[in-house]
N, C-alpha and C positions, 0 to 999 in steps of 0.2 A: 042128851038134856044138861043144860048148865045149869050147875046150882045156882040157888036164891038166897040172898041174905033175907035175916028174919023179916024186915021191913017192905021187902016186895021188892028192894033195888037191886040192880045185876051188878056184880062187884067189879072196883077198878081194875082195869087190865094192866097193872104197873108190876114191872120186874122187879121188885124190893131186892133181889140177892145180886143182881149184876150189879145195881146201885152200889150198894153195902160192901161188896168185892172191890169197883172201882176206888172208893173211898180209902179203904185199907190199903191199898198196894200203893195209892198216890203217895208223894213226898209232902211234908207237913211244910208250907213256905215259913222262910227264916222271919221272925222280927227281932228288933233291936229294942231292950226296953219292954218295961211293963205296961200294958194297955190299961189307961185310965179309963174309969165308968164314964161313959157320954151324959152329958147334960142338955137339958133344954134350957134355951135361954131365949128371950125378946129380942128383937131387933137392937133397940136403944140399949140393953144392957149388953150384946154384943158388940156396938158400936163402941161403947163406953170401956169395954177391956182391950178393942183393938187401938184404942186412941190414948191408952194410958198412959204413954210415953210422950205425950203432946199436951200444950196449954188449951183449954177451953174457952170458947170466947165468955168474956163477961161483960158488964156495963161500960166498961172503958172502951172495948172494940165496938161494940153498939153506937156509943158516943163519936168518936173516931169516924165511923163508916156514915153518921148523920152530917158531921161537919167535914167530910170528904164531896157528899153531895151537894152541900150547901155553896162550897169554895167553886165548883164545876157551874154552879146554875149562876152564882155571881160573876165569873168569868164570864160566860155566855150573854148573861145582860151586860156586861162592861164594852164586851165585843160589838154586841149589835148597838149599843147605844154610840160608842166610836164609827161604828161602820156609817149609821143613817146619819149623825151629825158631822160628819168629815167627807168622806169620798162622794157618798151618795148625795150631801147637799152641794159639795162643790162643782159634781157632774150636772144638777139641776140648774145651779147659776148660770154653766156654763151653757146648758141649751136655753137658758131663759134668753141670757144675753145675745145668742146666735138668732133666736127667733124675732127680735125686734127689728124689724125690715119696714120701710114707709115702700107703700104701693106703688110699684113700677118703678122705683127709686135704688133698689138693692139696699145694701147696710145703711144704716142711720149713721149721721156723725154727729156728734154732741154739740151744742153751741156754746161758746166760751162763756163763763159766768160774768156778770158785770157788776161791779163793786157798786155799793152804794153812796151817796154822799154821807158825809158825818161819819163814817166807819174806821174808829181808829186802826191803823194796822202797825203791831208794835214790829220796831227794828231792833235786833239786839235780844239777849238774855240778860236784862240789869238782874231779875229775881232769881237767877240761877242758884243764888246760894240758900233758898228752901225749898228748892225744886225736890219732886220723889226721886226713887231710884228709876232706874234707867226702865223704858218698857218692857212689860211683859207680855207675853203674845198668849194673852187668857182669852178665850171665846167666849167666858161669859162675862165681860166687863161690859156693865150698860154704857151704850151710844147716847148720851145726853150730853146737852151743850152747858158748860158752866154757868153759875150764878153770873148776871150781869152782860153776858155773851146774847147778841142778839141770835134769834131762831136760824136755824139752817133753812127752811123754806124762804128767808129773806134773806141770806148771805151767801149761799152756795148756789143755790138751783138757778139755773139759767131764768132771766127775767125778759118777757117781751116789753120793749120800750117803742113805742109808734111814733116816730119822727125825731127819735134822739139818736144821737151817734154813740157807738161801742166806746164807753169806757175802758182805758186801759187797766187790766186788773193784775197787781204785782203779785198776786196767790200763784204759786205753781198748781198747774194743770195736770202736765205729764212727765214722767221719767222714764227716760230708756238708758239701756246699757249695752252699746251694739257687740261686744266683746262677746257676751254669754248670751245674746239674743231674748233680752228680757224689756218688755216695754209696757207699760201700766199707765193708770190713770192715779193723780194724785186727789186726796184729800185732806181737809186741816182737821187736826185731832186736838183735844184739848185733855187737860188733868179732870178724872173724874174720881170722886171718891180717895183724893190722895194718891191715884195711881193715873199713870199715862195710859189712855185708851189707846188699841192698835186698832188701824184701818182693816177693813175685811174686805180683800177682792181688788185692794188698792195701795199704793203707799201712803203712810200717814204724815204729812208735814205738821213738826209741830209748832201749832202757836206760840208766837212769842219769840222765837227765835229769828234770827237773820233771813230777809226775804233773799230767794235766788238773785245773784249779780251784785248785792251791796255788801260792804263790808263787815263782817261779823261769821258768826256760825249756823249755815243753814241746817237743820236737822231733820231727817226722814227715817222713819222706821216702818217695818212691816212684817207680816208672818212668814215665816221658814218650813211652816209644816201644811197647815188647815187654812181655809178660807183664803184660798187662793195660793197661797205661798207664794207671793210676787217676789221674795227675797230669798229662795228657796238654794240660788246658784250665786248668793253674793260673797261664798267663800273662794270662788273662780276667778274672781278679779285679783289682776294682777298690777303692779305698778306701773304706771304709763296706759292703762287702760282709759278710756273715756267715759264720762257720765253725761249726759244730757238732760238739763231741765227746759221745760218749756213753759211758758206763762200765756198770757192770750197775745201777746204783739213780741216777746222776746223769745230767742235761743240761745241759752247760756249751757257753754259746755266748760267742763272742770277734766282733769287729770287725777288718778288716783295718785296717792303719796304712799300710803300704807294700809295696812289691814292688821288687826291683831283682835285677841279676845282678853274680856276685862269681867271685872265681877258687877252683877247687878248694881252694886253700892257705889260704884265708881263715875260718881255724875260728872266729873272732872271733864269727860270727854264733851257732853254738851256745853260746857263755857264758852263764853264771848271768845273770837279771834280776833286779832288785829289786822288780818287779811280777809277776802273772800273766801270763806272754806264750805264745804258740803261734809257732814257727815250722817253716814246712813248705818242703820244699826237693825241688828234682827238677832234672835236667840242662836245659842249653838251648846253645843256639849250637852244635849239633852236637856236642854232649857236650864242649865246651871250657871252658865257665862252667857256673855252678850258679844257678837261677832262684830267689831268696828271698824269702818272702811273711811279712812278719810282721805278728800278730794281737794285739788285746789281751782281756782278757777282761772283757766286761760283763754276763754274768747266769749265774746257777747256781740250777738247779731240780730235785727231785727228780723222778723217771720216775713217773709213775702207775702 
């Protein structure tokens, strides 16, 4: 009968002698240096000790972090505005212009505008001395007629006249550059708030400059980026290339003489000339300069 403990539990069957002998004969593992007593630290204290050699974040770092987020948000908003106000708007305009179709007749062709009796048409640029700087391709310029000018709904929009013959309109209606595959409408533009407006989705004929085919300087301008970008390939024109301007009854052919870049304040490129000259202006070099193409009249013939 096995012995029992005073409390009635059976003794643990552990061979203490064998365990003690194994510990006595085993080699003691070698240690370098003296062991430091262990300390109990919190996670925060341990992080501070581990990062003691690094700079911890302060209010400057938090301010820079907020500024970084604000800049990213501003960049996203600016890009979204440019996308909607630029390519998306151009795409919608193209879809809308392609959707104008007469029932059963395919694409609609615009009727040449009719000039009204008594409307003065300025020829030449006598007031160029007080003209503003060269046109800026700014899409936010308001499109309103200057004081004293007739409203466009009475001046440029086609008018239906019953029983009356169509009067020849000397204002330019179409502008084409066959060498670069450019063909566009023309709209008359004015000085608004001491600044030349720029036509959208069309070339702008500068009010007060010489009419096509006449002696003097006929000045046109157009966008190179957004709003149709009708003059985006103007820099590809070479001396000798043809530029064609059409009115309601006439077709004028100009030949490119030169192409150069000027500063926006060099308004002498719009000054009157002793011969029939055509000047095309658009932005270049990130809108810091103006690309100016000058052409001379070489042919004029009536439209069939």
